[in-house]
N, C-alpha and C positions, 0 to 999 in steps of 0.2 A: 504494500500500500504506500502511495506517495506521501512524503513527509508534509504535514500540514504547515501552512504558512504561519510564521511568528509575527507578532505585532511589532517587536523591536524595542530596544532600550528607551528610546525617546518617548514612545507611547506609554511604557511602563511608568516612567518618571512623571509624565503628564497626568496620568490617571491617579497616581499616588498623591501628587501635589494637589490636584483638583478635588480630592475627597473632601466633602463638606466639613467634616470634623477637623481635618488638618488645616483647612483654610481658617476656620474659626479660632483654633488654638494658636496657629502661627501668627495670624493677624493680631489677636489679643496680646500675645507675647511681645510682638514688635511694638505695639502701641505702649505697652507697659514699660518696655525698655527705653523708649524715647521719653516717656513721662518721668522716668526715675531720675533724670538729671545726669545719668552716667551712660549715655547711649554708646559712647566709644568702647565701653566694656561690655555692656549688656547685649547690644545688637550682634556682635560676633558670637556670643554664646548662644543666642537664639538661632543664628544661622548654622552654627555647628550642630545644634540639636536637630534642626530640620534636615541637614545633610545626612545625619546618622539615621533618621527616620526613613528618608527616601532610599538610602542604600540598603537598609534592612528589609523594607517591604518589597522593593523591586527585585530582590534576590530570591524571594520565596517562590518555589515552583507552582504552588497552588494559586498564588496571586497572578503569576505569569500566565497560567493556563486559563484563568478566568478572563484576563484581558485579551488573550489570543482568541478565545471564543467570541468575545464581544466584537472584536475587530472583524472576524470572519462573517459574523451575522450582519454587520453593517455593510460589508462588501456585497452580501447577497441582497441588499436592499432594505434591510430592517433597521430600526432605530431602537437600541436596547434601553429598556426601562423608561421609554418615553411615549406619550400618547400622540406623537407628531404624525402618526398615520392619518391621512386626510379623513376629515369627517365623512365625506362622501363615500370613500372606500369602506369605512367602518359600517356605515348604514347599508351599503350594497351587500357587503359580506353577511351582515346580520339578516338582511332580507332573504338572501339566497338560502341560508341555513334554515331560517324559520319557514320558508316556503315548503321545504322538504319535511320539516318537523310537523308542520300543520297538516300535511297529507297522511301522516302515519297514524296508525292506531295507537291507543294509549300505551299498550304494553311495549310496542316497539320503540315509541318515543322515549318512554321511561328507561328502556334498556340502553339507548344511546346516551341519554343525559347522565345516567349513572356511570357509564364508562368515562365520559368526558370529565365528570366531577372527580373521579378517581385519579385521572391524569393530572388535574389541577392540584389535588391534594398531595399526590406524590411529589409534584414539583415543589410545593411549599415545604414538605418534609425534607426533601433533598437540599433545599436552600438552608433550612435550619441546621441540618447536619454540617453544612459547610460554614455555618456561623453567619449566614446572611438571612435576615428576617424581613428585609425590605423588598425582596424580589427584584433587585436591580442588577444582580451579578450576571456576568457573561455566561457563567456555567449554567444558570437556570435557562438562559436563552437557548443554549444548545439543546435542552430538552424540548423547547418550543420551536424546534426546527421545522421548516416547511415540509420535511419528509413525514413528521408525525402528524401534522395537519392533513397531509395527503392520506395517511392511513385512516384517520378519523373520517375524512370526507368520503373515502371509498366505503368505509363501514356504514356510514349513514345512507349512502346510495344503495348499498347492498341490502339494507333493511327495507328500503322502498321497493327494490326488485323482489325481495322475498314476499312482501305484502301483495304486489301485483300478481305474481305467479300463484300465490295462495288463492286470490280471488278468481283467477282464471280457472284453476282446477276445481274450485267450488262450482263455478258456472258451467264448466264443461261436463256433459253427461257421458262419462266414459262407457258406462254400461249400455247406454242408449246407442252410442256410436258403434260399439261392438255388435249390438243386435242388428243395427242397420246393415253392417257389412255382411253378416250371416244371412239376413233376409234377402239382400240383393244378390248374393252368390247363389242362393236357392232359386230365385226367380230366373237368373241367367241359365242355370243348369236345366231348369224346366223348359225354358224357351229353346235352348240349344237342342234338347232332346226332341222337341216338336218340329223344328225346322230342318234338322239333319246337319251333319258336320259340313257337307259341301256347300250349304247355303248360309252359314253363319257370318261369313265375311261381308255379305251384302245385306244382312238383316239390320234394319234401322233400330229395332227394339234392342237387339243384342249390343249394338254399338252404344246406345244410350245407357244400357245397364252397365257396360264396361266403364263408361265415363263416370257414372255414379259410384261404382265400386272404387275407382281410382280416387275420387274425391273423398269418399268415406275413409279409405285407407290413409290418405294424407292427413285427415283430421285425427285419426288414431295415432299416427306417427307424431303429430304435433303435440298431442297430449303426453305421449311417452317422453318426448324431448323436454316438455315442461316439467314433468315429474323428475327427470334426471337433473334439470337445472335447479329445481327446488331442493333436491337432496344435496347438490353441490353447494348451493348458497347457504343452506343451514350449516353444513360442515365448515364452510369458509367463514361464516360469521363467528362460529366458536373459535376457529383458529386465529382469526384476526384479533378477537377480543382477548384471548390468552396472550398473544404476542404483544399487544399494546400494553396490557397490564404488566407483563413481565419486564418489558424494557423500561417502563416508568418506575417499577419497583427496584430495578437494578441501579437506578440513578441514586438511590439512597445509600447503597453500599459501595459505589464507585466514585472516586473523587476526580477521575480524569474525564473532562467533558468531551475530549476528542474521541475516546473510546465509545462513549454513549452515542455521539453523533454517527459514528461508523456503524454501530449496531442498528440504529433507526434507519439509516440509509440502506443497509443491507436488506432489512425487512421490507422497506418501501419498494426496492427493486424487484422483490419476489412476488408482486401482486399483479403481474402482467395478465395472467390468465383470468384473474378476477375482474379486472377492468374490461377485458375483452367480452366476458359474459354480460357485464353491465351494459356495454355498448350494444350488444345483440338485443337486449331487452328494452332499449330506450323507447321503442315504439309504444310499449304498454306502460312504461313508468313515466314518460314525459320529461325525464331529467337528462339533459345533454351533458357532455363533458365540461363545456364551458372553457373559457380561455385560461382561467387561473383557478387554483384551489383556494377557497376562502380560508381566512385565518380563524380557525375554529377555537383554538385555545385562548386567543387574545380577544375574542368577540364576546361581549356581555350578552348572555342568553337568559339572564335571571328574570327580566321583566317581559315575559312572553305575553302576547295578546290573549285575551280570554277566548278568542275564537280558536286558538291553538289548543287550549285546555279542553274545550268541549267538542272538538271535531271528531274524536275517536269513536264516541258512541254512535254518531250518525253514520260513520263510514264503515264500521264493522270490521 
């Protein structure tokens, strides 16, 4: 695996110096040194203390790892710990997610929201283990990588596909289709026996029955394909849920954000077949790929419209 880019010494020093508590203490100490009347002695002592602080903090591997992660996130287009994502983008992302949530039954919607809430909680716990309770560290941002958002977005769309196929299978009368095939085949045999083998190719009724049998067989195959897709989707939902939970739980026990990012990226790259199945089902789910994956972890979904809460009972 290629070595991940480092932020560099200048960035480490800048981040350490710009830490708000350092600015507060350093500024206060400098003002006190000037006010003491012995600035020529006190100011060099303050400067020496600041240099010692900067040298000590910037040499810590964990601090460097957090800043490296923060730098890489910014290069990907993110802004760590800041709400400077455009308001329009936030509203659009929230609307896209809520549109899907609104169309889900209550059990499926709750399943997704529980998984997302667990991801958020594991992020907070991982931050606390690292000593960061403000949720502003670069390490936490690695857990909020676009790859994890992609996994959650695929999971959400997979729930919608699962619901659509479930409704299709409930509406499709598999027993009736099979009975139709059997009845048509019986009619064709009876007609073939009556006209004789040499006249079957020119018999309009037999040609019509053959076409009807082909259509009924196609319907039967479509139901079988839907059943296979339903089984795959149910299995894939469980697999993705376990993978997402596992990778977020691992963040608590692993201090290396680079390793966590690699794990998430590896899982994200392994869902090609799942996304292909979702694309095949777009006609019945109504959800397209879209140009971008919405930022699910950073989007506030707590204040959902009441219409979302009550839609499940009507949709079944």
